[in-house]
C-alpha positions as CSV (number, residue, x, y, z in Angstrom):
1,M,-17.7,21.4,-9.4
2,L,-18.2,21.9,-5.7
3,R,-20.8,19.0,-5.6
4,V,-18.2,16.7,-7.3
5,L,-15.6,17.6,-4.7
6,L,-18.1,17.0,-1.9
7,L,-19.0,13.6,-3.3
8,Q,-15.4,12.7,-3.6
9,L,-14.7,13.7,0.0
10,V,-17.7,11.7,1.2
11,F,-16.6,8.7,-0.8
12,V,-13.1,8.9,0.7
13,L,-14.5,9.2,4.2
14,L,-16.7,6.2,3.7
15,L,-13.8,4.2,2.5
16,V,-11.7,5.1,5.5
17,S,-14.5,4.6,8.0
18,G,-15.5,1.3,6.3
19,C,-12.2,-0.2,7.2
20,V,-12.7,0.2,11.0
21,E,-14.5,-2.9,12.4
22,S,-15.7,-3.5,15.9
23,P,-14.2,-6.5,17.6
24,P,-16.3,-9.7,17.1
25,V,-18.3,-10.8,20.1
26,T,-16.6,-13.9,21.6
27,M,-19.5,-15.5,23.4
28,T,-20.0,-19.3,23.3
29,P,-23.4,-20.6,22.1
30,L,-24.2,-21.5,25.7
31,E,-23.4,-18.0,26.9
32,I,-25.6,-16.6,24.2
33,Q,-28.5,-18.9,25.1
34,S,-28.2,-17.9,28.8
35,V,-28.6,-14.2,27.8
36,Q,-31.5,-14.9,25.5
37,T,-33.5,-17.4,27.7
38,R,-35.7,-17.3,30.8
39,E,-38.0,-19.7,32.5
40,Y,-41.3,-18.9,34.3
41,E,-43.7,-20.9,36.5
42,E,-46.7,-19.8,34.4
43,S,-48.6,-21.6,31.7
44,K,-47.9,-21.0,28.0
45,E,-51.5,-19.5,27.8
46,V,-50.3,-16.7,30.0
47,V,-46.7,-16.3,28.8
48,F,-47.3,-16.4,25.0
49,P,-49.6,-13.4,24.9
50,S,-47.4,-11.6,27.3
51,V,-44.4,-11.8,24.9
52,V,-46.6,-10.7,22.0
53,S,-47.9,-7.7,23.9
54,V,-44.3,-6.7,25.0
55,F,-43.1,-6.8,21.4
56,Q,-45.9,-4.5,20.5
57,D,-45.2,-2.2,23.5
58,L,-41.5,-2.0,22.3
59,G,-42.7,-0.8,18.9
60,Y,-42.5,-4.0,16.9
61,S,-45.1,-5.1,14.3
62,I,-46.0,-8.8,14.7
63,T,-45.4,-10.5,11.4
64,S,-46.4,-13.9,12.6
65,A,-47.4,-15.7,15.8
66,D,-48.4,-19.3,16.4
67,K,-49.3,-20.3,19.9
68,Y,-49.2,-24.0,19.0
69,T,-45.5,-23.9,17.8
70,G,-44.7,-21.1,20.2
71,L,-43.0,-19.0,17.5
72,I,-43.4,-15.2,17.4
73,A,-41.8,-13.0,14.6
74,A,-41.7,-9.3,14.8
75,E,-39.9,-6.3,13.2
76,S,-39.4,-2.7,14.0
77,A,-40.2,0.2,11.7
78,A,-37.6,0.7,9.1
79,R,-35.2,3.7,9.3
80,S,-33.8,5.2,6.1
81,D,-30.8,7.6,5.8
82,A,-32.1,10.5,3.6
83,A,-28.7,12.1,3.4
84,T,-27.0,9.0,1.9
85,Q,-29.8,8.8,-0.6
86,F,-29.5,12.5,-1.6
87,W,-25.7,12.7,-1.7
88,L,-24.8,9.3,-3.0
89,G,-27.9,8.1,-4.8
90,M,-28.2,5.0,-2.7
91,T,-30.6,3.8,0.0
92,D,-29.5,2.7,3.4
93,V,-32.3,1.1,5.4
94,S,-32.0,-0.5,8.8
95,Q,-34.5,-2.2,11.2
96,T,-34.5,-4.7,14.0
97,K,-36.1,-8.1,13.7
98,A,-37.1,-10.0,16.7
99,T,-38.2,-13.6,17.4
100,G,-39.5,-15.3,20.4
101,F,-39.9,-19.0,21.1
102,V,-42.2,-20.0,23.9
103,E,-42.3,-23.7,25.0
104,T,-43.5,-25.7,27.9
105,I,-40.9,-27.9,29.6
106,G,-42.3,-29.8,32.6
107,N,-43.9,-27.3,35.0
108,F,-42.0,-24.3,33.4
109,T,-42.6,-22.2,30.4
110,R,-39.3,-21.2,28.7
111,I,-38.9,-18.1,26.5
112,R,-36.0,-17.5,24.1
113,L,-35.7,-14.1,22.5
114,N,-33.5,-13.1,19.6
115,F,-32.9,-9.6,18.2
116,V,-31.1,-9.0,14.9
117,E,-30.2,-5.6,13.3
118,V,-30.8,-5.8,9.6
119,R,-29.2,-3.2,7.3
120,Q,-30.0,-3.1,3.6
121,T,-28.3,-0.9,1.0
122,S,-29.1,-0.5,-2.7
123,S,-27.7,1.8,-5.3
124,G,-29.2,3.4,-8.4
125,Y,-27.3,0.8,-10.5
126,G,-29.3,-2.1,-9.0
127,Q,-26.7,-3.3,-6.6
128,Q,-28.1,-4.5,-3.3
129,D,-26.5,-5.7,-0.1
130,R,-27.9,-6.9,3.2
131,Q,-26.1,-7.3,6.5
132,D,-27.7,-9.1,9.5
133,T,-26.0,-8.5,12.9
134,P,-27.1,-10.4,16.0
135,I,-27.7,-8.1,19.0
136,L,-26.0,-9.7,21.9
137,D,-26.1,-6.9,24.5
138,A,-27.3,-8.6,27.7
139,E,-28.9,-5.3,29.0
140,I,-31.3,-5.3,26.0
141,Y,-32.5,-8.8,26.8
142,Q,-32.7,-8.1,30.5
143,S,-34.9,-5.1,29.8
144,A,-37.2,-7.1,27.5
145,F,-37.5,-9.9,30.1
146,E,-38.3,-7.4,32.9
147,K,-41.2,-6.1,30.8
148,I,-42.3,-9.6,30.0
149,E,-42.3,-10.5,33.7
150,T,-44.5,-7.5,34.4
151,A,-46.9,-8.5,31.7
152,I,-47.0,-12.1,33.0
153,F,-47.7,-10.7,36.5
154,I,-50.6,-8.6,35.3
155,R,-52.1,-11.4,33.2
156,S,-51.8,-14.0,36.0
157,N,-53.4,-11.8,38.7
């Protein structure tokens, strides 16, 4: 009986908290691109492995990387909420996926990074849901680019 009451309380709390949404980010595509992009005066042969190594240093597993196209895909380890699984009988798994695009334009090599938070839920009844949320926090990108600049400096000297 107590467990049923606890489940009902958790369900009501989830309904109430599910109604609260954070305000949408109102950045223009050009503003997003400026946060996610940097140019360097180094060759693609130096920049590409620097981005790959920084993704690995940040804890990402590289799922694919092609120096010819310049595309790098990576993902973080998945995190699961054991309490949700125990109390509600559903899984709630989240992870971050990252991509990097490295291209040569004239005498510069341009990098564009993209981070996305992926959250997947599934219930014991076979229902599944997935929510992808772009990460647009400029500090996260700035931190990643600082690490890439250090890796480029080490590789070029």
